C-alpha positions as CSV (number, residue, x, y, z in Angstrom):
1,M,-115.5,44.5,65.6
2,T,-113.0,45.5,63.0
3,D,-111.5,48.9,62.8
4,C,-113.4,49.7,59.5
5,S,-116.7,48.5,61.1
6,K,-116.2,50.9,63.9
7,V,-115.4,53.7,61.5
8,L,-118.6,53.1,59.5
9,E,-120.6,53.3,62.7
10,E,-119.0,56.6,63.7
11,L,-119.5,58.1,60.3
12,K,-123.2,57.9,61.0
13,S,-122.9,59.7,64.3
14,D,-124.8,63.0,64.9
15,D,-121.6,64.5,66.4
16,N,-119.6,66.3,63.8
17,E,-116.3,65.9,65.6
18,V,-116.8,62.2,65.8
19,V,-117.7,62.0,62.1
20,R,-114.7,64.1,61.2
21,E,-112.3,61.9,63.1
22,A,-113.9,58.8,61.6
23,A,-113.5,60.2,58.1
24,F,-109.8,60.7,58.7
25,Q,-109.6,57.2,60.1
26,A,-111.4,55.8,57.1
27,G,-108.7,57.3,54.9
28,E,-105.8,56.1,57.0
29,L,-107.3,52.5,57.1
30,K,-108.4,52.7,53.4
31,C,-111.9,51.6,54.3
32,A,-113.5,51.1,50.8
33,D,-116.9,50.4,52.3
34,A,-116.9,54.0,53.7
35,V,-116.7,55.6,50.3
36,P,-120.5,56.3,49.8
37,L,-120.7,57.9,53.2
38,L,-117.6,60.0,52.6
39,A,-118.9,61.1,49.2
40,D,-122.1,62.3,51.0
41,L,-120.0,64.3,53.4
42,L,-118.7,66.3,50.5
43,K,-122.2,67.8,50.1
44,T,-122.2,69.1,53.7
45,S,-121.7,72.8,54.4
46,H,-119.4,71.9,57.3
47,L,-115.8,72.7,56.1
48,G,-114.2,70.4,58.6
49,L,-116.2,67.4,57.4
50,Q,-115.6,68.3,53.8
51,E,-111.9,68.5,54.4
52,A,-111.8,65.1,56.2
53,A,-113.9,63.4,53.5
54,D,-111.7,65.0,50.7
55,H,-108.6,63.7,52.4
56,A,-110.0,60.2,52.9
57,L,-111.4,59.8,49.4
58,R,-108.0,60.7,47.9
59,N,-106.3,58.2,50.2
60,I,-108.7,55.3,49.5
61,G,-109.0,56.0,45.7
62,G,-109.9,53.2,43.4
63,K,-112.8,52.7,41.0
64,G,-115.3,52.9,43.8
65,A,-114.1,56.4,44.9
66,V,-114.2,57.6,41.3
67,Q,-117.8,56.4,40.7
68,A,-118.9,57.8,44.0
69,V,-117.6,61.3,43.3
70,V,-118.5,61.5,39.6
71,P,-122.2,62.2,40.2
72,L,-121.3,65.2,42.3
73,L,-120.1,67.0,39.2
74,R,-123.8,67.6,38.5
75,S,-124.3,69.3,41.8
76,D,-125.9,72.8,41.8
77,D,-123.5,73.8,44.5
78,A,-120.3,75.2,42.9
79,P,-118.0,74.4,45.8
80,V,-119.1,70.8,45.7
81,R,-118.5,70.6,42.0
82,N,-115.0,72.2,42.4
83,L,-114.1,69.9,45.2
84,S,-115.2,66.8,43.3
85,M,-113.2,67.9,40.3
86,D,-110.1,68.3,42.4
87,I,-110.5,64.8,43.8
88,L,-111.0,63.3,40.3
89,R,-107.9,65.1,39.0
90,E,-105.9,63.1,41.5
91,V,-107.7,59.7,41.5
92,G,-109.8,59.8,38.2
93,A,-107.2,57.8,36.3
94,Q,-108.0,54.8,38.5
95,D,-111.3,54.4,36.5
96,F,-110.7,55.8,33.0
97,A,-113.9,54.2,31.7
98,S,-116.0,56.5,33.9
99,L,-114.1,59.6,32.8
100,V,-114.3,58.7,29.1
101,E,-118.0,58.1,29.4
102,L,-118.4,61.7,30.7
103,V,-116.7,63.0,27.6
104,H,-119.8,61.9,25.6
105,D,-122.3,63.2,28.2
106,D,-125.3,65.2,26.9
107,D,-124.5,68.1,29.2
108,P,-121.7,70.3,27.7
109,D,-120.6,71.4,31.2
110,I,-120.0,67.8,32.2
111,R,-118.0,67.3,29.0
112,I,-115.9,70.4,29.9
113,F,-115.3,69.0,33.4
114,A,-114.3,65.6,32.0
115,T,-111.8,67.0,29.5
116,D,-110.4,69.1,32.3
117,I,-109.9,66.1,34.6
118,L,-108.4,64.0,31.8
119,G,-105.7,66.6,31.4
120,S,-104.5,66.0,35.0
121,T,-104.2,62.2,34.7
122,N,-100.7,62.3,33.2
123,S,-101.7,59.2,31.2
124,F,-101.2,58.3,27.6
125,M,-104.7,56.8,27.7
126,A,-106.2,60.3,28.0
127,V,-104.9,61.4,24.5
128,E,-107.4,59.6,22.4
129,P,-110.6,60.7,24.2
130,L,-109.3,64.3,24.3
131,C,-108.4,64.3,20.6
132,D,-111.9,62.9,19.9
133,A,-113.4,65.8,21.9
134,L,-111.1,68.3,20.3
135,L,-112.1,67.3,16.7
136,K,-115.7,66.3,17.1
137,D,-117.4,68.0,20.0
138,P,-120.0,70.5,18.9
139,E,-119.4,72.8,21.8
140,V,-116.5,75.3,21.3
141,N,-115.7,75.5,25.1
142,V,-115.3,71.7,25.2
143,R,-112.9,71.7,22.3
144,Y,-111.0,74.6,23.9
145,Q,-110.6,72.7,27.2
146,A,-109.6,69.5,25.3
147,A,-106.8,71.5,23.7
148,V,-105.7,72.9,27.0
149,S,-105.6,69.4,28.6
150,L,-103.6,68.0,25.7
151,G,-101.1,70.7,26.3
152,D,-101.0,69.8,30.0
153,L,-100.3,66.1,29.1
154,A,-97.5,67.3,26.7
155,N,-97.6,63.9,24.9
156,P,-96.3,64.0,21.3
157,A,-99.0,61.6,20.3
158,A,-101.4,64.5,20.6
159,A,-99.6,66.6,17.9
160,R,-101.6,65.1,15.0
161,C,-105.1,66.0,16.2
162,L,-103.8,69.4,17.5
163,N,-102.5,70.1,14.0
164,K,-105.9,69.4,12.5
165,A,-107.6,71.7,15.0
166,M,-105.6,74.7,13.8
167,Q,-108.5,75.2,11.4
168,D,-111.0,75.5,14.2
169,D,-112.6,78.6,15.8
170,E,-110.1,81.3,16.9
171,W,-110.9,80.7,20.5
172,V,-109.9,77.0,20.1
173,Q,-106.8,78.0,18.2
174,Y,-105.4,79.9,21.2
175,A,-105.4,76.8,23.3
176,V,-104.1,74.6,20.4
177,I,-101.1,76.9,19.8
178,E,-100.2,76.9,23.5
179,A,-100.5,73.1,23.5
180,L,-98.3,72.7,20.5
181,A,-95.7,75.0,22.0
182,K,-95.6,72.7,25.1
183,I,-95.4,69.5,23.1
184,K,-92.7,70.9,20.7
185,H,-93.3,68.3,18.0
186,S,-91.7,68.8,14.7
187,S,-94.8,67.8,12.8
188,S,-96.6,70.9,14.2
189,V,-94.3,73.4,12.5
190,D,-96.0,73.0,9.1
191,A,-99.4,73.3,10.6
192,L,-98.5,76.4,12.5
193,V,-96.8,78.1,9.6
194,K,-99.7,77.2,7.2
195,A,-102.2,78.8,9.6
196,L,-100.2,82.1,9.5
197,N,-101.7,82.9,6.1
198,T,-105.3,82.8,7.3
199,S,-105.0,83.8,11.0
200,S,-105.9,87.1,12.6
201,D,-103.0,89.3,13.8
202,L,-103.4,88.1,17.4
203,V,-103.4,84.4,16.5
204,A,-100.5,84.9,14.0
205,S,-98.6,86.5,16.8
206,M,-99.2,83.6,19.1
207,I,-98.2,81.2,16.3
208,V,-94.9,83.0,15.8
209,D,-94.2,82.9,19.6
210,A,-95.0,79.1,19.6
211,L,-92.6,78.5,16.7
212,G,-89.9,80.2,18.6
213,E,-90.6,78.0,21.7
214,V,-90.8,74.8,19.6
215,G,-87.3,75.7,18.3
216,N,-87.4,73.6,15.2
217,I,-84.9,74.8,12.6
218,K,-87.1,74.0,9.6
219,A,-89.5,76.8,10.7
220,V,-86.8,79.4,9.9
221,T,-87.1,79.2,6.1
222,M,-90.9,79.6,6.3
223,L,-90.7,82.4,8.8
224,L,-88.2,84.3,6.6
225,R,-90.7,84.1,3.7
226,H,-93.3,85.8,5.9
227,L,-91.1,88.8,6.8
228,D,-91.8,90.9,3.8
229,N,-95.6,90.6,3.9
230,S,-96.2,90.8,7.6
231,P,-97.2,94.0,9.5
232,T,-94.5,95.6,11.6
233,A,-95.6,94.2,15.0
234,L,-95.8,90.6,13.6
235,R,-92.6,91.0,11.7
236,N,-90.8,92.0,14.9
237,K,-92.1,88.8,16.5
238,I,-90.9,86.8,13.6
239,V,-87.4,88.3,14.0
240,K,-87.5,87.3,17.7
241,A,-88.5,83.7,16.8
242,I,-85.8,83.3,14.2
243,V,-83.1,84.5,16.6
244,S,-84.5,82.3,19.3
245,I,-84.5,79.2,17.0
246,L,-81.1,79.7,15.4
247,G,-79.2,81.4,18.1
248,G,-76.7,84.2,17.3
249,K,-73.9,82.2,15.8
250,S,-76.0,80.2,13.4
251,L,-77.4,83.5,11.8
252,K,-74.1,83.7,10.0
253,L,-75.0,80.4,8.2
254,L,-77.9,82.2,6.4
255,S,-77.3,83.3,2.8
256,A,-76.0,86.8,2.2
257,S,-79.4,88.1,1.1
258,E,-81.2,86.5,4.0
259,R,-78.7,88.0,6.5
260,E,-79.1,91.4,4.9
261,K,-82.9,91.2,5.0
262,L,-82.9,90.0,8.6
263,R,-80.4,92.8,9.6
264,E,-82.7,95.5,8.2
265,Y,-85.7,94.0,10.0
266,M,-83.7,93.6,13.3
267,L,-82.9,97.4,13.1
268,V,-86.7,98.0,12.9
269,A,-87.3,95.6,15.8
270,L,-85.1,97.7,18.0
271,K,-87.9,100.2,18.3
272,D,-90.5,97.6,19.3
273,E,-92.2,98.2,22.7
274,D,-91.5,94.7,23.9
275,E,-88.1,94.5,25.5
276,D,-87.8,90.8,24.7
277,V,-88.2,91.6,21.0
278,Q,-85.6,94.4,21.4
279,D,-83.1,92.1,23.1
280,A,-83.6,89.4,20.5
281,A,-82.8,91.9,17.8
282,I,-79.8,93.1,19.6
283,S,-78.5,89.6,20.1
284,G,-78.9,88.9,16.4
285,L,-77.3,92.1,15.4
286,G,-74.3,91.1,17.5
287,Y,-73.5,88.5,14.9
288,V,-74.8,90.0,11.6
289,G,-74.8,93.7,12.5
290,G,-72.3,96.3,11.6
291,E,-71.7,100.0,11.9
292,K,-75.3,101.0,11.5
293,A,-76.4,98.4,14.0
294,T,-73.8,99.5,16.5
295,E,-75.0,103.1,16.3
296,E,-78.7,102.1,16.8
297,V,-78.0,99.7,19.7
298,L,-75.8,102.3,21.4
299,N,-78.6,104.9,21.1
300,L,-81.0,102.4,22.8
301,A,-78.4,101.4,25.5
302,S,-77.6,105.0,26.4
303,E,-81.2,105.6,27.3
304,L,-81.2,102.8,29.9
305,D,-80.7,103.3,33.6
306,P,-77.2,102.0,34.6
307,D,-78.5,100.8,38.0
308,R,-82.0,99.5,37.2
309,D,-81.0,98.0,33.8
310,R,-77.5,96.8,34.9
311,D,-78.0,93.1,33.8
312,R,-79.6,94.1,30.5
313,L,-76.8,96.6,29.8
314,A,-74.2,93.9,30.5
315,V,-75.8,91.6,27.9
316,I,-76.0,94.5,25.3
317,I,-72.3,95.3,25.9
318,G,-71.5,91.7,25.2
319,D,-73.5,91.7,22.0
320,L,-71.9,94.9,20.8
321,S,-68.5,93.4,21.6
322,N,-69.3,90.6,19.2
323,I,-69.7,93.1,16.4
324,G,-66.2,94.4,17.1
325,L,-64.5,97.7,16.5
326,N,-66.0,100.1,13.9
327,E,-66.4,103.8,13.2
328,A,-69.7,104.0,15.2
329,L,-67.8,103.0,18.4
330,V,-65.1,105.5,17.6
331,A,-67.6,108.3,17.0
332,A,-69.5,107.5,20.2
333,V,-66.4,107.4,22.5
334,N,-65.6,110.9,21.2
335,S,-69.1,112.2,21.2
336,G,-69.1,114.0,24.5
337,N,-72.1,112.0,25.6
338,F,-71.0,110.6,28.9
339,K,-73.4,107.6,29.1
340,K,-72.7,106.5,25.5
341,A,-68.9,106.9,25.9
342,A,-68.9,105.0,29.1
343,I,-70.7,102.1,27.4
344,V,-68.2,102.1,24.5
345,I,-65.3,102.0,26.9
346,Q,-66.7,98.8,28.4
347,I,-67.1,97.4,24.9
348,L,-63.6,98.2,23.9
349,S,-62.3,96.7,27.2
350,N,-63.6,93.4,25.8
351,L,-61.6,93.8,22.6
352,E,-57.9,93.5,21.9
353,G,-55.3,94.7,19.4
354,P,-53.3,97.8,18.7
355,E,-56.1,99.4,16.8
356,V,-58.4,99.2,19.9
357,S,-55.6,100.8,22.0
358,K,-55.2,103.6,19.5
359,V,-58.9,104.5,19.6
360,L,-58.8,104.6,23.4
361,M,-55.6,106.6,23.6
362,E,-56.9,109.1,21.0
363,A,-60.2,109.6,22.9
364,F,-58.4,110.2,26.2
365,G,-57.9,113.9,25.7
366,N,-61.6,114.5,24.8
367,G,-63.0,112.9,28.0
368,D,-63.8,114.2,31.4
369,R,-62.2,112.8,34.6
370,D,-64.4,109.7,34.8
371,I,-64.1,108.9,31.1
372,K,-60.4,109.2,31.3
373,R,-60.3,106.9,34.3
374,G,-62.4,104.3,32.3
375,I,-60.1,104.6,29.3
376,L,-57.0,103.9,31.4
377,E,-58.6,101.0,33.1
378,A,-59.5,99.5,29.7
379,L,-56.0,100.0,28.4
380,V,-54.4,98.4,31.5
381,G,-56.5,95.3,30.7
382,N,-56.0,95.0,27.0
383,A,-53.1,97.2,25.7
384,G,-49.5,96.2,25.2
385,E,-46.2,97.8,24.3
386,E,-48.0,100.2,21.9
387,A,-49.3,102.1,25.0
388,K,-46.0,102.4,26.8
389,A,-45.3,106.0,25.8
390,F,-48.9,107.0,26.3
391,F,-48.8,105.8,29.9
392,E,-45.4,107.3,30.6
393,N,-47.0,110.6,29.5
394,V,-50.0,110.1,31.9
395,L,-47.5,109.4,34.7
396,E,-45.8,112.7,34.0
397,N,-48.7,115.0,33.4
398,E,-51.8,113.7,35.3
399,Q,-52.5,114.5,39.0
400,D,-55.6,112.3,39.5
401,G,-54.8,109.4,41.9
402,S,-56.9,106.8,40.0
403,M,-55.2,107.7,36.7
404,L,-51.8,107.5,38.3
405,K,-52.5,104.1,39.7
406,S,-53.6,102.9,36.3
407,A,-50.3,104.1,34.8
408,I,-48.3,102.6,37.6
409,N,-50.0,99.2,37.3
410,F,-49.6,99.2,33.5
411,L,-45.9,100.3,33.4
412,G,-44.8,98.5,36.5
413,G,-47.1,95.6,37.0
414,K,-47.8,94.7,33.4
415,L,-44.8,95.8,31.3
416,K,-42.2,95.9,34.2
417,D,-40.9,98.9,32.4
418,V,-37.4,99.7,33.8
419,D,-37.5,103.1,32.0
420,A,-40.4,104.2,34.2
421,I,-38.7,103.4,37.5
422,D,-37.7,107.0,38.3
423,A,-41.2,108.3,37.9
424,I,-42.8,105.4,39.8
425,F,-40.2,105.5,42.6
426,G,-40.9,109.2,43.0
427,L,-44.6,108.4,43.7
428,L,-43.6,106.6,46.9
429,T,-43.9,110.0,48.6
430,H,-47.4,110.7,47.0
431,S,-50.0,112.1,49.4
432,Y,-52.5,109.3,48.6
433,D,-51.8,106.0,50.4
434,D,-53.3,103.9,47.6
435,V,-50.9,105.6,45.1
436,K,-48.0,104.8,47.4
437,E,-49.1,101.2,47.6
438,A,-49.4,100.9,43.9
439,A,-46.0,102.4,43.3
440,L,-44.4,100.1,45.9
441,N,-45.9,97.0,44.3
442,A,-44.8,98.2,40.9
443,C,-41.3,98.7,42.0
444,V,-41.2,95.2,43.5
445,A,-42.6,93.8,40.2
446,I,-39.8,95.6,38.2
447,G,-37.2,94.5,40.7
448,G,-33.5,94.2,39.8
449,E,-30.3,95.4,41.5
450,D,-31.0,99.1,40.7
451,V,-34.4,99.0,42.3
452,N,-33.1,97.1,45.3
453,R,-30.3,99.7,45.8
454,R,-32.9,102.5,45.8
455,F,-34.7,100.8,48.7
456,V,-31.5,100.1,50.6
457,E,-30.9,103.8,50.5
458,L,-34.5,104.6,51.4
459,F,-34.1,102.3,54.5
460,N,-31.9,105.0,56.0
461,S,-34.7,107.5,56.0
462,D,-35.9,109.2,59.2
463,E,-39.5,108.7,58.0
464,P,-41.0,105.5,59.4
465,I,-43.3,105.0,56.4
466,E,-40.3,105.1,54.1
467,R,-38.4,102.6,56.2
468,L,-41.4,100.4,56.2
469,M,-41.8,100.5,52.4
470,A,-38.0,99.8,52.1
471,V,-38.2,96.7,54.3
472,F,-41.2,95.4,52.5
473,A,-39.5,95.8,49.1
474,M,-36.2,94.4,50.2
475,G,-37.9,91.3,51.5
476,Q,-39.9,90.8,48.3
477,I,-37.0,91.5,45.9
478,D,-34.2,89.6,47.7
479,A,-34.7,88.7,51.3
480,H,-31.6,86.7,51.6
481,G,-29.4,89.3,50.0
482,N,-30.9,92.0,52.2
483,L,-30.7,90.0,55.4
484,E,-28.4,92.4,57.3
485,H,-30.7,95.3,56.7
486,I,-33.7,93.2,57.7
487,K,-31.9,92.3,60.9
488,I,-31.6,96.0,61.7
489,A,-35.3,96.4,60.8
490,L,-36.2,93.8,63.5
491,E,-34.9,96.2,66.1
492,D,-36.6,99.3,64.7
493,E,-38.5,101.4,67.2
494,V,-41.6,101.2,65.1
495,P,-43.6,97.9,65.7
496,D,-45.1,97.9,62.2
497,I,-41.6,97.9,60.7
498,R,-40.6,95.0,62.9
499,K,-43.7,93.1,61.7
500,I,-42.8,93.8,58.0
501,A,-39.3,92.6,58.7
502,L,-40.6,89.4,60.1
503,E,-42.8,88.8,57.1
504,A,-39.8,89.5,54.9
505,L,-38.0,86.6,56.6
506,H,-41.1,84.3,56.2
507,D,-40.2,81.4,53.9
508,C,-41.2,77.9,54.9
509,S,-37.9,76.7,53.5
510,A,-35.9,79.5,55.2
511,D,-32.4,78.8,56.6
512,S,-31.8,78.4,60.3
513,E,-30.5,82.0,60.7
514,S,-33.8,83.4,59.3
515,M,-35.8,81.1,61.5
516,S,-33.8,82.1,64.6
517,L,-34.5,85.7,63.9
518,I,-38.2,85.0,63.8
519,F,-38.0,83.0,67.0
520,S,-36.2,85.9,68.7
521,R,-39.2,88.2,68.3
522,L,-41.4,85.9,70.5
523,H,-40.3,88.2,73.3
524,D,-40.9,91.4,71.5
525,E,-42.4,94.1,73.7
526,N,-45.2,94.7,71.3
527,R,-48.2,92.3,71.2
528,D,-48.9,92.7,67.5
529,V,-45.3,91.7,66.7
530,R,-45.6,88.6,68.8
531,L,-48.9,87.8,67.1
532,T,-47.2,88.1,63.7
533,V,-44.6,85.5,64.9
534,I,-47.3,83.1,65.9
535,E,-49.1,83.5,62.5
536,L,-45.9,82.9,60.6
537,L,-44.9,79.8,62.7
538,G,-48.4,78.4,62.3
539,S,-48.3,78.7,58.5
540,C,-45.0,76.9,58.4
541,Y,-45.7,74.2,60.9
542,T,-42.7,71.9,61.4
543,E,-41.1,70.0,64.2
544,Q,-38.7,72.9,64.7
545,V,-41.4,75.5,65.4
546,I,-43.7,73.4,67.7
547,P,-41.7,74.2,70.9
548,Y,-41.8,77.9,70.2
549,I,-45.6,77.9,69.6
550,I,-46.1,75.9,72.9
551,Q,-43.8,78.4,74.6
552,A,-46.2,81.2,73.4
553,L,-49.0,79.6,75.4
554,Q,-47.3,81.3,78.5
555,D,-47.3,84.7,76.9
556,D,-48.6,87.6,79.1
557,D,-51.2,88.6,76.5
558,D,-54.5,86.7,76.1
559,W,-54.6,87.0,72.4
560,V,-51.1,85.7,71.9
561,Q,-52.1,82.7,74.0
562,I,-55.3,82.2,72.0
563,R,-53.6,82.4,68.6
564,A,-50.9,80.0,69.7
565,A,-53.6,77.6,70.9
566,E,-55.4,77.9,67.6
567,A,-52.3,77.0,65.7
568,L,-51.7,73.9,67.8
569,G,-55.3,72.9,67.6
570,E,-55.3,73.2,63.8
571,H,-52.5,70.7,63.6
572,R,-53.9,68.5,66.4
573,E,-50.6,68.8,68.3
574,E,-50.8,66.2,71.1
575,S,-47.5,67.2,72.7
576,A,-49.1,70.5,73.6
577,L,-51.9,68.9,75.7
578,P,-50.2,69.2,79.2
579,Q,-49.6,72.9,78.8
580,L,-53.1,73.5,77.3
581,I,-54.8,71.6,80.1
582,T,-53.2,73.8,82.7
583,M,-54.7,76.8,80.9
584,L,-58.2,75.6,81.8
585,D,-57.5,77.4,85.1
586,S,-56.9,80.7,83.4
587,P,-58.8,83.7,84.9
588,H,-59.6,84.8,81.4
589,K,-62.8,83.3,80.1
590,L,-61.9,83.8,76.4
591,V,-58.7,81.8,76.9
592,V,-60.5,79.0,78.6
593,L,-63.2,78.8,75.9
594,K,-60.5,78.7,73.2
595,V,-58.5,76.0,75.0
596,I,-61.7,73.9,75.4
597,E,-62.3,74.2,71.6
598,V,-58.7,73.2,70.9
599,L,-58.8,70.2,73.2
600,G,-61.9,69.0,71.4
601,A,-60.0,69.3,68.1
602,I,-56.9,67.5,69.3
603,G,-58.9,64.8,71.1
604,G,-57.4,61.7,72.8
605,T,-57.8,60.3,76.3
606,M,-56.0,63.1,78.0
607,A,-58.0,65.8,76.4
608,F,-61.3,63.8,77.0
609,Q,-60.6,63.4,80.7
610,A,-59.7,67.1,81.1
611,L,-62.9,68.2,79.3
612,L,-65.0,65.7,81.3
613,E,-63.7,67.3,84.5
614,A,-64.4,70.8,83.2
615,S,-68.0,69.9,82.3
616,N,-68.6,68.6,85.8
617,S,-67.2,71.6,87.6
618,D,-69.0,74.6,89.1
619,S,-67.7,76.7,86.3
620,D,-69.5,79.3,84.2
621,P,-72.5,77.7,82.3
622,E,-71.0,78.9,79.0
623,V,-67.7,77.1,79.8
624,I,-69.6,73.9,80.8
625,Q,-71.6,74.0,77.5
626,A,-68.4,74.5,75.5
627,A,-66.8,71.5,77.3
628,E,-69.8,69.3,76.6
629,E,-69.7,70.3,72.9
630,A,-66.0,69.5,72.7
631,I,-66.6,66.1,74.4
632,L,-69.3,65.4,71.8
633,R,-66.9,66.3,69.0
634,I,-64.3,63.8,70.3
635,Q,-66.9,61.1,70.6
636,E,-68.2,61.7,67.1
637,E,-64.7,62.0,65.4
638,Q,-62.6,59.7,67.5
639,G,-65.0,57.4,69.4
640,E,-63.4,58.3,72.7
641,G,-65.5,57.7,75.8
642,D,-69.2,57.4,76.3
């Protein structure tokens, strides 16, 4: 007995579980002879049997499955009809003739089902029968479904009959418009625009949205003609469609009269309830707007929530930046309206030129603390020499830490203004650490013999923080020229100063004297200093430094050992293997785990054998697992051992 023969017998069983399993088997084996029995199972109220039959019929497919399921579309049981439709949406294309025959059925419900199913076939062959139903079927719901299905197919060949159907009932027009928007065929533009003259406001609105989605540039001229005679809501939609089709930059290609007309209507569209319409108008005004547009858009933007509408505000700021500097921005930044002024500052930070700097500098005295901070940040980003005197005045007269940092960054970091060095150097004693740090970096940026001399003198201070800053600056400005002072700093009682001194010597091409000074701190009493040495040596990995990193494996501190092991593992230093392997006996678990990881990275026979021994010991389970993972890594990367 063949497998399918057995399945057919079991499908006739009285045991539902046997039948269900047989139905699934019929699908897996693609038993075509089981199709009639499976179709009958769709009519049962047993969900498990329905599910199995559904699955099987989809798997078997073919003309027989289609013809067996089609009659179920006439069932009085809605779940059976729906299930049958779902199956035919998947396999119906395997017997187009049966589906097309249903399009001409006497029952309008069957014709609706048929046009629905044809839309799911993803086949060019479905276009003709659906167009026939769209243009000729007497039942409006059939024509509606035919239009929907043509949209689902999105085949350009359907554009012709859809264009003709634009004269149909309004209900059908809805589906036709949506279908044309999906197909995006250029021939549809004329039909859609022509229908604008005779359509209801709702249909006209849908047409305009569709034209925007189609995106064909030839619609623009016709849409412009409709602006003057359209009601406000529709006109706003037309504005959105034109901007969508052209994009902002191409709006400048319109004639002067067209641009002016569109600008006026964009200003009106700013008050539309639809945010998408507003945003389209704002985008367009960014390219053809002006002072009036800037003022109106700023009014809208200042009503938005900076947190909730952050993304939208960012886009608006970009659009207003496209318009450029004008009197509306100047008035707003001086208006006393915090939200509006803050937006304008962000806009001006996107612009450049002395005239922009002048506006920001003149507004500085009228703002509160946050506005002043924003103005200074904008100026740091886009101002030049024209703001030098202004920032020098800020440095002299302002007390706010953020404002001082802006002035320091501009004069020191950006202009490298030697004239400002007295004021900036004086801020190294400021009470705020971030101001100190900004001043220190600015001094280093300015550099030169005079600045270096100041730090040499500061190095003699009794205050550790001042010596620390001095060592940092001397290392940045001229480490070689300041070597004698840096040597002294390496012996400073404060560990952080010794660390900074080490970093000052750090240069991968440093001379032997500098390298010897770095090596000498491997025996520093402070762990953090020794860790700094390992970090520096690891970043300048050469034959010269390898013995010193290996030596650090014997350090008394676990973390120094770990960092040294990491440096050696990163560079797969095989010469370190003997020392690393002895560390597997360390009483410190973290050290052992790190060594195992490093051995896995270095690889080779020696590392493999040591890891194999560790994995077979009576060690901690975590150690054993780490060893096994390291062994696996060696096997995968280097093919060592099995």
